[in-house]
N, C-alpha and C positions, 0 to 999 in steps of 0.2 A: 070377250076374251076366248079365243079358240083353243080348245083342248086337243092334244094329240095323244093317241093310243101308243104306248111304249111297251116293248117287250125286251127284257134283259135276261141274260143267262148268268147264273152265279155258280161258282165252283170253289172248292177248298179241299186241300189234302193235308193241312196242318191245323190242329185244334178245330176240326171241321164243325162240330155242332156249335161251339162257342162263336166262331167267326161268322157262320151263316146266321145264327140267331141274332148276333149283333148287327149284321148288315140289314136284316129284315126290320129290326127296330129302327135303324137309321132311315131306311126307305120310308117307313110309316111316318116318321117325324117330318121328312121333307115333302112327301107326296100324299099323305093321308091314306086312303083306302088302297090296298094292294091285293091282287089275286095271286096266290102262290100255288104252283104245281106240286104234285107229289115229288118227293126227293128220290134220287137214284144214286146208287153206288156204281162206279165204273173203274176199270183199270186206268192207270195213267197212260196217255197216248203220246208217243214220241219221246218218252223219257222213262227213267227208272224212278220210282217213287211210290209212296203209299197210294192206295185207292183214293179216288175223289168222291165227294158228295156233290151232286149237281142238281139244279132246279131252275125253273124259269119263273119270273115274276112279271106281271102285267100291271100297269097303272096308267093314269092320265096325267099330263102335265101341260102347262102353258109356257114352259121354258123353251127357248130355242135350243137347237141341238148342241151348240158349243157350250152353253151354260150347263146343260144336262150332262154332257160328257165330263165336264169339270167336276160337277157334283158327285158323279159316280167315282171318279178318281179319288176325291176327298174321302169317300167312304172306304175305298180300298186302303188308302194310307192310314186311316184311323185304325184299321185292323192289321197293321204291320206290313202291308204290301210295299215292296221296293221295286220301282220301275227300272232301276239300273241293274237288276240281277240278270243273270244269263237266261236266255230263252229256254223253254222246256225244262224248268226246274219246279220243285215243289212250291206251293202257293198257300199263304194264309188265306187269301181271298182274291178271287178273279171275278170281275164284273164286266160283262161284255154287252154292249148295246147291240141287240139283234135286229130290231125293227123300230122305226120311228115313223108312225103312220104309214103312208104308202110311199115314203121317200125312197128314191133310188139314187145313191150317191157314192161314187168311187172314193171321193175325198174322205168320207166318213166310214167307208166300208159297210154301207147299208144298202140292201139287207146283207147281213153278215153271212159269209160262205159257210160258216159252222152249221147253220140251220140244216143244210142238205148234206153235210159231210160227216156229222157226228150224231150217233143215236142218243147220246146224253144231252143233246140240245134239241133235236127234233121231237123226241118222244115227250119230254115235259112241255114243250111248246104246243104239241098236239093235245096234251091233257088240258092245258089252260084254255085253248081256243081252237078246237078241231076244225071249225069252219072258216078260220082265218085264211085268206088267200095270199099266197106268196106274191109280192109285187113284180117279180120277174118271171117266175115259173108259171104263174097264173093258175095254180092248183091249190087246193086246200091243204092244210097241214095233215088232215086225216088221209087224203090221197097220197101225199108225199110219204107219210109214215108207212102206208100200205105197200108202197113200192120199195121201201128201204130194206136192204139186206142187213139186218141187225145181228146175224150170226157171227160176223167178224168183229162186232163191237157189242158184246153182251152187256146189259145193264141190269141191275138188281133193284127192284123197288124196295124202299125202306119205309118203315113206319114213320109217319110224320110226328110221332110222339117225341122224337129227338128234338123237334123244334118247339119253341115256346110260343104260345099265343097264335098258332096257325089256324 
């Protein structure tokens, strides 16, 4: 049974600590061992709203991508996410599949453009796996972060003590 390395981004700006803690618990129940980045606070991008908490989680799975995406949506729904809400609105929980092994797929938006577009995705991904090579850019997350102009998207590292069992 072949295992695939998976990286997901998690964000919340409603009941942040509660929803992120709950999502991490659900991820552990489904996937076992997970690696969790430091958590960062950032301003909402493209919308008015409270600041977000963001982090990246890495784990392995033998699920195919469609089943994994469905499982991640279930976790979002479990914590009050509504898919029919307007884009660019506050979120109880947002889980984005960033990388699925070395897969490059337009259909699944993998690798997710957010990796190179947002500091709150790239920095925690670099924290979890600095030597991970981006499957399109062919550079490590460390190199990509070194080139990123984070002055336009400041992020604040938070104490992981807001998270349970990290």
